[in-house]
Structures are given as structure tokens and as C-alpha cells.
C-alpha positions in Angstrom: -113.2 177.7 -133.0 -109.6 177.9 -131.7 -109.2 174.2 -132.4 -110.5 174.7 -136.0 -108.1 177.6 -136.6 -105.2 175.5 -135.2 -106.0 172.5 -137.5 -106.2 174.8 -140.5 -102.7 176.3 -139.7 -101.3 172.9 -139.1 -102.7 171.5 -142.4 -101.1 174.4 -144.3 -97.7 173.9 -142.7 -97.8 170.2 -143.3 -98.2 170.8 -147.0 -95.0 172.9 -147.0 -92.9 169.9 -145.9 -90.9 168.8 -149.0 -89.6 165.3 -148.9 -88.2 163.0 -151.6 -90.7 160.6 -153.1 -90.3 157.5 -155.2 -91.6 157.4 -158.7 -95.2 156.7 -159.4 -98.2 156.7 -157.1 -99.9 154.2 -154.9 -103.5 152.9 -155.2 -104.6 155.6 -152.8 -103.5 158.3 -155.2 -100.6 159.4 -153.0 -96.9 159.4 -154.1 -95.3 156.1 -153.4 -93.3 155.7 -150.1 -89.6 156.5 -149.9 -88.4 154.5 -146.9 -84.7 155.7 -147.0 -83.1 157.2 -143.9 -81.0 159.9 -145.5 -79.9 162.0 -142.5 -80.2 160.1 -139.2 -80.2 162.4 -136.2 -80.1 161.8 -132.4 -83.8 162.7 -132.0 -85.8 159.7 -133.0 -89.4 160.6 -132.0 -91.7 163.6 -132.5 -95.2 164.8 -131.5 -97.4 165.0 -134.5 -101.0 165.9 -135.4 -103.2 163.1 -136.8 -104.4 164.0 -140.3 -107.6 162.8 -142.1 -105.7 163.3 -145.4 -103.6 160.1 -146.0 -101.3 161.8 -148.4 -100.4 164.6 -145.9 -99.9 161.9 -143.3 -97.6 160.0 -145.6 -95.5 163.1 -146.3 -95.2 163.9 -142.6 -94.2 160.3 -141.6 -91.7 160.0 -144.5 -90.1 163.3 -143.6 -89.6 162.2 -140.0 -88.4 158.8 -141.0 -85.8 160.3 -143.4 -84.2 161.9 -140.3 -84.0 158.6 -138.5 -87.3 159.0 -136.6 -89.0 155.8 -135.5 -91.6 157.0 -133.0 -94.7 159.2 -133.3 -96.7 160.6 -130.4 -100.1 162.3 -130.5 -101.9 164.4 -127.8 -105.1 163.0 -126.6 -108.2 165.1 -127.2 -109.9 166.8 -124.2 -112.7 164.8 -122.6 -114.7 168.0 -122.1 -117.2 168.3 -119.3 -118.1 171.9 -120.1 -120.8 173.4 -122.3 -121.3 171.8 -125.7 -119.4 173.5 -128.5 -121.5 174.7 -131.5 -120.3 172.0 -133.9 -122.3 169.4 -131.9 -125.5 171.2 -132.9 -125.3 169.4 -136.2 -125.5 166.0 -134.5 -129.0 164.8 -134.9 -130.7 161.3 -134.7 -134.1 160.8 -136.2 -134.6 164.6 -136.2 -133.7 164.9 -132.5 -130.4 166.3 -131.0 -128.0 163.4 -130.3 -128.0 164.3 -126.6 -131.7 163.3 -126.4 -132.5 159.6 -126.1 -136.1 158.5 -125.9 -136.9 156.6 -122.7 -133.7 157.7 -121.0 -132.8 160.5 -118.6 -129.5 161.9 -119.8 -127.7 163.2 -116.7 -124.5 164.6 -118.2 -123.2 165.0 -121.8 -119.5 165.0 -122.4 -117.9 166.0 -125.7 -114.8 164.8 -127.5 -113.3 166.3 -130.7 -110.9 164.0 -132.4 -109.4 162.7 -135.7 -110.1 158.9 -135.5 -112.7 156.4 -136.3 -114.1 154.0 -133.6 -114.6 150.2 -134.0 -117.4 148.0 -132.9 -116.0 147.4 -129.4 -116.6 151.1 -128.6 -120.3 150.8 -129.6 -121.6 148.2 -127.2 -125.2 149.3 -126.6 -127.4 148.7 -129.7 -129.5 151.7 -130.6 -128.0 153.8 -127.9 -124.4 153.7 -129.0 -124.1 154.6 -132.7 -122.2 156.2 -135.5 -124.0 159.2 -136.9 -123.5 160.9 -140.3 -125.1 164.3 -139.8 -124.5 167.7 -141.2 -121.6 166.6 -143.4 -119.7 165.3 -140.4 -119.3 162.0 -138.5 -120.4 161.8 -134.9 -120.5 159.0 -132.3 -122.8 158.7 -129.4 -121.4 156.5 -126.6 -123.0 155.5 -123.3 -120.9 155.5 -120.2 -123.5 153.6 -118.0 -122.6 150.3 -116.5 -125.7 148.8 -118.1 -127.2 149.6 -121.5 -130.7 149.2 -120.0 -130.1 151.8 -117.3 -132.7 154.5 -117.4 -130.2 157.2 -116.3 -127.3 157.7 -118.7 -124.1 159.7 -119.1 -123.2 160.2 -122.7 -120.2 161.2 -124.7 -120.7 162.9 -128.1 -117.7 162.5 -130.3 -117.0 164.6 -133.4 -114.4 163.4 -135.9 -113.0 164.8 -139.1 -111.9 161.3 -140.3 -109.5 158.5 -139.4 -106.3 160.5 -138.9 -105.0 158.1 -136.2 -105.7 155.1 -138.4 -103.8 156.8 -141.2 -100.9 157.4 -138.8 -100.7 153.8 -137.6 -100.9 152.5 -141.2 -98.1 154.8 -142.4 -96.0 154.1 -139.4 -96.3 150.4 -140.0 -95.1 150.8 -143.6 -92.0 152.7 -142.4 -91.2 150.4 -139.5 -92.2 153.0 -136.9 -94.2 153.1 -133.7 -97.2 155.3 -132.6 -98.2 156.3 -129.1 -101.7 157.7 -129.3 -102.7 160.1 -126.5 -105.1 158.9 -123.8 -108.2 161.0 -123.5 -107.1 164.1 -121.6 -109.0 164.8 -118.3 -111.2 167.8 -117.8 -109.4 170.6 -116.1 -110.4 172.3 -112.8 -112.0 175.6 -113.2 -109.5 178.2 -112.1 -106.7 175.6 -111.8 -106.2 174.2 -115.3 -103.0 172.5 -114.2 -105.1 170.1 -112.1 -107.7 167.5 -113.4 -111.3 167.8 -112.3 -111.6 164.5 -110.4 -115.4 164.9 -110.1 -115.5 163.5 -113.6 -112.8 160.8 -113.1 -115.3 157.8 -113.1 -116.8 159.0 -116.4 -113.3 159.6 -117.9 -112.1 156.2 -116.9 -115.2 154.5 -118.4 -114.6 156.3 -121.7 -110.8 155.6 -121.5 -111.6 151.9 -121.2 -113.8 152.0 -124.3 -111.2 153.9 -126.3 -108.5 151.4 -125.3 -110.8 148.5 -126.3 -111.1 150.2 -129.7 -107.3 150.4 -130.0 -107.0 146.8 -129.1 -109.6 145.9 -131.7 -108.1 148.1 -134.5 -104.4 148.1 -133.7 -103.7 145.2 -131.5 -102.1 143.2 -134.3 -100.0 146.0 -135.6 -96.3 146.3 -134.7 -96.7 150.1 -135.1 -98.9 150.4 -132.1 -96.3 151.0 -129.4 -98.6 151.9 -126.5 -100.3 155.1 -125.3 -99.2 158.6 -124.2 -100.5 160.2 -121.0 -101.7 163.6 -122.2 -102.1 165.4 -118.8 -98.8 167.0 -117.8 -97.3 167.3 -114.3 -94.0 168.6 -112.8 -91.5 165.8 -112.0 -90.9 166.9 -108.4 -91.9 165.5 -105.0 -95.7 165.5 -104.6 -98.0 164.9 -101.7 -99.8 161.5 -101.1 -103.2 162.9 -102.3 -101.9 164.6 -105.5 -104.8 164.9 -108.0 -102.6 164.4 -111.1 -101.1 161.2 -109.7 -104.7 160.1 -108.8 -105.6 160.6 -112.4 -102.5 158.7 -113.6 -103.2 155.8 -111.3 -106.8 155.4 -112.6 -106.0 155.8 -116.3 -102.9 153.6 -116.2 -104.8 150.8 -114.4 -107.2 150.9 -117.4 -104.3 150.7 -119.8 -102.7 147.8 -118.0 -106.0 145.9 -118.0 -106.9 146.6 -121.6 -103.5 146.5 -123.3 -101.2 144.2 -121.2 -97.6 144.6 -122.1 -98.1 147.9 -124.0 -96.0 150.9 -122.9 -97.3 154.0 -121.2 -95.4 157.1 -122.2 -95.4 160.1 -119.8 -93.6 163.4 -120.3 -93.3 165.4 -117.1 -91.7 168.8 -117.0 -88.9 170.3 -114.9 -88.6 173.9 -113.8 -85.3 175.2 -112.6 -86.4 178.8 -112.1 -85.5 180.1 -108.6 -88.5 181.1 -106.6 -90.9 179.3 -109.0 -89.4 175.9 -109.8 -87.6 173.2 -107.8 -84.0 172.0 -107.4 -82.7 168.8 -109.0 -82.8 167.0 -105.6 -86.6 166.7 -106.0 -86.4 164.8 -109.3 -85.9 161.3 -107.9 -89.0 161.6 -105.7 -91.1 162.9 -108.6 -89.9 160.1 -110.8 -90.8 157.5 -108.1 -94.3 159.0 -107.8 -95.0 158.7 -111.5 -93.6 155.2 -111.7 -95.9 154.1 -108.9 -98.9 154.7 -111.1 -97.9 152.3 -113.9 -100.0 149.4 -112.5 -97.4 146.9 -113.7 -97.3 148.2 -117.3 -94.0 149.1 -118.8 -93.4 152.8 -118.7 -91.2 155.4 -120.5 -90.7 158.7 -118.7 -89.6 161.3 -121.2 -88.4 164.3 -119.1 -89.1 167.6 -120.8 -85.8 169.4 -120.8 -87.3 172.8 -120.2 -85.1 174.8 -122.6 -87.9 175.6 -125.1 -90.1 177.2 -122.4 -87.1 178.9 -120.8 -87.7 177.0 -117.5 -84.3 175.3 -117.6 -81.0 176.5 -119.3 -78.6 174.2 -121.1 -75.3 175.9 -120.2 -72.1 174.0 -119.4 -70.6 173.3 -116.0 -68.3 176.3 -116.3 -71.1 178.8 -117.1 -72.9 179.1 -113.8 -71.5 182.6 -113.4 -72.2 183.7 -117.0 -75.2 185.7 -118.1 -78.3 183.8 -119.2 -78.7 183.2 -123.0 -80.4 186.2 -124.6 -83.6 184.3 -125.5 -84.0 183.4 -121.8 -84.0 187.0 -120.6 -87.8 187.4 -121.1 -88.3 184.4 -118.8 -85.9 185.1 -115.9 -84.5 188.5 -116.5 -81.0 189.7 -117.3 -79.2 187.7 -114.6 -76.4 185.2 -114.3 -77.4 181.6 -114.8 -76.8 180.6 -111.2 -79.0 183.6 -110.0 -81.9 182.8 -112.3 -81.9 179.0 -112.1 -81.1 176.1 -109.7 -79.1 174.4 -112.4 -79.0 173.4 -116.0 -80.8 170.5 -117.8 -77.7 168.2 -117.3 -78.2 168.4 -113.5 -81.8 167.3 -113.7 -81.2 164.5 -116.1 -78.4 163.2 -114.0 -80.6 163.2 -110.9 -83.2 161.2 -112.8 -80.7 158.8 -114.3 -79.4 157.9 -110.8 -82.8 156.7 -109.6 -84.8 155.1 -112.4 -87.3 152.7 -110.9 -87.7 149.1 -112.1 -90.1 148.8 -115.1 -89.3 152.4 -116.3 -87.1 153.6 -119.2 -85.7 157.1 -119.0 -86.3 159.1 -122.2 -85.7 162.8 -122.7 -88.1 165.2 -124.5 -86.0 168.1 -125.9 -88.2 171.0 -126.6 -87.7 172.1 -130.2 -88.7 175.7 -129.9 -87.8 179.0 -128.2 -89.7 180.8 -125.4 -90.9 183.5 -127.8 -90.5 184.3 -131.5 -88.0 186.8 -132.7 -88.7 189.3 -135.4 -88.9 187.7 -138.9 -88.9 184.2 -137.4 -91.6 181.6 -137.9 -93.1 179.6 -135.0 -96.4 178.8 -133.4 -99.3 181.2 -133.7 -101.9 179.2 -131.9 -102.5 178.0 -129.3 -101.0 180.6 -127.0 -98.4 181.3 -125.8 -96.5 182.2 -128.9 -93.3 180.2 -129.5 -90.4 180.7 -131.8 -88.3 178.5 -134.0 -84.9 177.3 -132.7 -81.8 176.3 -134.5 -80.1 173.0 -135.2 -77.0 174.1 -133.1 -79.3 174.8 -130.1 -80.9 171.3 -130.5 -77.4 169.8 -130.5 -76.7 171.5 -127.1 -79.9 170.1 -125.7 -78.9 166.6 -126.9 -75.4 167.2 -125.3 -77.2 168.0 -122.0 -78.8 164.5 -121.9 -75.3 163.3 -120.9 -75.9 159.9 -122.7 -78.4 158.9 -120.0 -81.5 158.8 -122.3 -82.6 155.5 -123.6 -84.3 157.6 -126.3 -84.5 161.2 -127.3 -87.8 162.6 -128.6 -89.0 166.2 -129.3 -92.1 168.4 -129.1 -93.0 169.1 -131.7 -92.7 168.4 -135.4 -95.4 170.9 -136.4 -94.9 173.8 -136.7 -91.4 174.1 -135.2 -89.5 171.7 -137.5 -91.6 172.5 -140.6 -92.3 176.2 -140.7 -90.3 178.6 -142.9 -89.8 182.3 -142.4 -90.3 182.6 -146.2 -90.6 180.1 -149.1 -86.9 180.5 -149.9 -85.6 179.8 -146.4 -85.0 176.3 -145.0 -87.0 174.8 -142.2 -85.4 173.4 -139.1 -86.0 169.9 -140.6 -84.0 171.1 -143.6 -81.2 172.3 -141.4 -81.1 168.9 -139.6 -81.0 167.1 -143.0 -78.1 169.3 -144.1 -76.2 169.0 -140.8 -77.3 165.5 -139.7 -73.8 164.1 -140.0 -72.3 166.7 -137.6 -70.8 165.1 -134.5 -72.5 165.6 -131.2 -70.7 164.7 -127.9 -72.9 163.7 -124.9 -70.2 162.5 -122.5 -66.5 162.7 -122.0 -64.2 161.1 -119.3 -60.6 160.1 -118.6 -59.7 156.6 -119.6 -56.4 154.7 -120.1 -55.9 152.5 -123.1 -52.8 150.2 -123.3 -51.4 152.0 -120.3 -51.7 155.4 -122.0 -53.9 158.2 -120.5 -56.5 159.7 -122.8 -60.1 160.9 -123.1 -63.1 158.9 -124.3 -66.0 160.7 -125.7 -69.5 159.3 -126.4 -72.0 160.6 -128.9 -73.1 160.6 -132.5 -71.2 160.7 -135.8 -67.8 160.5 -134.2 -66.0 158.0 -136.4 -62.6 159.1 -137.7 -60.9 162.5 -137.6 -59.8 164.3 -134.5 -60.8 165.5 -131.1 -60.0 169.1 -130.3 -59.4 170.1 -126.6 -59.4 173.5 -125.1 -58.8 174.4 -121.4 -59.0 177.8 -119.6 -55.8 179.7 -120.3 -54.5 177.0 -122.6 -54.2 176.7 -126.4 -56.5 174.5 -128.4 -55.0 171.1 -129.2 -56.1 168.7 -131.9 -55.5 164.9 -131.4 -56.2 162.2 -133.9 -58.6 159.5 -132.8 -56.9 156.2 -132.0 -60.0 154.0 -131.3 -63.7 154.0 -132.2 -66.5 151.9 -130.7 -69.7 151.6 -132.7 -73.2 151.9 -131.2 -75.8 154.5 -130.3 -74.3 156.4 -128.8 -70.9 155.5 -130.2 -67.5 156.1 -128.6 -64.1 157.5 -129.6 -60.7 157.8 -127.8 -57.7 160.0 -128.2 -54.5 160.2 -126.1 -54.7 163.5 -124.1 -54.2 164.8 -120.6 -56.2 167.9 -119.7 -54.1 170.6 -118.0 -57.0 172.6 -116.4 -59.9 172.2 -114.0 -62.3 171.8 -117.0 -61.9 171.0 -120.7 -64.0 171.7 -123.7 -63.9 169.0 -126.5 -65.3 169.1 -130.0 -65.0 166.4 -132.7 -64.3 166.6 -136.4 -65.2 163.3 -138.0 -63.8 161.5 -141.1 -66.4 163.3 -143.3 -64.9 166.6 -142.2 -68.0 167.6 -140.2 -67.4 169.4 -136.8 -69.5 169.7 -133.7 -71.6 172.8 -133.5 -70.7 173.3 -129.8 -68.1 172.0 -127.4 -68.8 169.5 -124.6 -67.3 170.7 -121.3 -66.1 168.2 -118.7 -64.0 168.1 -115.5 
């Protein structure tokens, strides 16, 4: 029931997304696609919810694309080993419950609630494996036995509300985007939900292989199919040799490498800087190496969760270790100084990862687009718990700054509801704020550099072209210096002649369009 309520909330929020549409309508009855990128932002990928409604899917993809998004990620549904949920009671074949198969002994029945259709490659056992229209809903019955003739069978019953994933891939292809569908998520250990229940690993891997075969059949020829996302999370820290999450990764990733050679595996581990509960940045390289060792030869992207949305990691500057934690972090670590509450800010963890990226791995960063808890009068996430609040565009800019230019790609969890919700119909969403401020400069790196024998400062970031760089040091006055050089790219670069007088310096940019950074970047 919780899942159904969540889907209803998400569907309502998706309808609230307002994006420009071209004139006329397509053959599917939806507004025609508008493929313009009107406000490109540093975040280029988002987690989304597959929708059975193709028009809602189109509006969502179009809104993300308009902000420069080119990547869509979905969570994999849970491969559930527990008691069957009530919705599966409607699944019947020839008057019998779907879990009963004449002439077979059914040992275990797993369930899987999704928004996708399955192709012929998933249904390999005639009569046993089948698509079932029952009770106004579509079900699939899938055998996990090595042989279709085996008398003892483990089954998976799948309930789907339509082909949301197919819609997402089709729309992504039309906008030149990529989709990373989530792998089936492992059953969780009772009492330890942060660990997979490895007693069901063989069954999970058999089902994973069938799902991947279906992806190869349906999406193998589409440029929009970028790879798969590993849905089971873990902390990116040093882990023991018999770690259960890494065992899960190794098994599922081997199945990916075998079924989808050359396709990328996306993993998004979290970091936790809280003293007494988390771990210091020095453990990040070992954690990254352990994850990379599970890729089975497949290319991998590791999108480190930056931790600011959950409050596990702050995003303060190098000069703010002795400052009090941000007000919205107080419920997480208390009213303490940054250095007393945390081992360090996001920047320290990303730098630790960037210095030890294994071969075959790309370093991405997942900036968490929410606050640890909602404030009064603020929209956010209602379900599933815990409650989360909506953040601001300026806070996102700070998170992007904290990546330090090390990320090959910046993505964010999650589009719905955090970027689309509104406190009232008359107030803008976070996506609206990004569209309005998408041309504001963001600096992700700064360093001393001579040009033509003249000392100066080079900054790297987004929307820097033209205008001035403004420098401020402790005890000194603010100085504005016109840019003398600009280098295109993503990130781009700009240089101005300036010699910092203090131990650290804050720099902001005002570009040729008159837009100014929302926060200063501090460097030594």
C-alpha cells in the first residue's frame, strides 16, 4: 500500500511540472516534443520514476532536457522474498492462483512490482512462463529453475502497471538522452535492512539474468540505453573481504557483463562524515577500490553521494572548520562547530576519491537535491520516510562547487518531488529556480597561474565567460578584476591578473550577461 500511495503522490507532482511545448500534438495524443535546451545547468542527470502514462513521461523528460539533462536513472524494484502482497491475489491462471502450477512443486514464490513490460526472452518456458491479464492488471509468471521440465520450481510473480520503462527509453532516445534502469534490488536481511539477504542470491541472480536478457532484446539497439544502475546502496569506505554487499555486487555485475558487454554499470555509494558514526576521507580510496573490483570487466561509473541532503556531510569551505554547522544540519549533528560534528566537508571526500580512481571507472558525483528535514511551509517528500525538505538553487551551487571539478559528470537524486514540488501553486519549483538562474556562474576550482609572465588566478566552472572576478581575503577589501582570458569547455576556465594577499581568498564571478555567483569559492 505504501508503494501505491507513493505512486499516486508522484503522479500528481509530475502533472504539476510545466514545460514549454511545441504546437500541435503527436500521433500518441501527447503534445509534440520541444527539444530545446533553454537553461543548461551543471547537473546533467536525475533519478526519475518510470510512468505508464507516455504524456507524463514526455513532460518529465522534456523538463529535464530543457535544463541540459542528458541522463535518467531509475531505481530497481525490490525482488521480494517475503509474504505475498495483496495485489497478487488478483493473479489467476485457469481459475487457479498464479503461484500454483499443475504437476510442479513450487518451493518459493518471489514477487516483483514494477512499471515495465517483458519481452519473449524473459518467458522461456512455454506454459509455465507466461503473461497474464487478470483482475484488470498485467502479471508475469517467471520460472527460475535451470530446466523448464524440473518438477521443483522457484517462481517470480511480477505485477506491472504498464510499460513505464519502455516509455522512458523511447522519450530519452527522442531527446538524445540516456537511461540507466535499476537492477532488481536484492531482498534485505531481516533486522539488518542495510545488508542483502544472500540466502536468496542464486534466485536473484537468475532473475537478474532474465531481466537483462529482456533489456538486450528490447533496448539493445537503442542509443538511449546507457547501461544499468546498481540499486542496493553501500558506504564508500574500507570493507572486509567477506562483505555481503560486495558479494551481491560481484554476482549481479558478472551477470551484467555477460548479458550486456560494453554497457556501463552505475553505482552510487554514500559517504558519512559524522564523527562517531561515519568515517574519515582516508577510507574513501579503499572503498572505491572494493566497488571497482566487482565490475567484472564492465565499464563502471561511481557517482559518490555528496551527503549534504541527508546531513551526513557538510559543504562548507576550507576556512569554515571552526564555524557553526549550517542551521539545517543541527537536527543531524547538533549545534556544534563543523570540525566537531564532522571529519570534513564534501570537498575532502571527493578529492580523496579523485586521487585514486581505478582503471575502467569514471568518477561521477551525485549531489543530493534535498534537505535533511522539511521546514514549515516548505514542500518536499512525504513518503517514503524519512521526510525530506526542498533545497535551494544556491545550496545546489555550493554542492557543485564542492565537487572541485573532479567529477566527469554531476547527477542528482532526485527529480521528483524535490525539483518539481511547489509550496503553493503560485510559488516556483526548484526546477523553475534553476531555469531562472541557470546562467549564473559557478566556480569549482581556483589556483595561481602566470600568463605572459604576469601572476594571476585561473578559475574553472560554468557560465564564466566575460565580466569580472571579485576577490576577497580576510582583513582585506573586495577587489574586482576584469577577465583577460577565457577557455571554453565543460568546465570552462577564466583568468584575471591578481595576487592574493591573505592565507585564503574567496572568489566570485560576474559574467558578461551580468549574472553573479550565488556563493564564493574559497582557495588557498
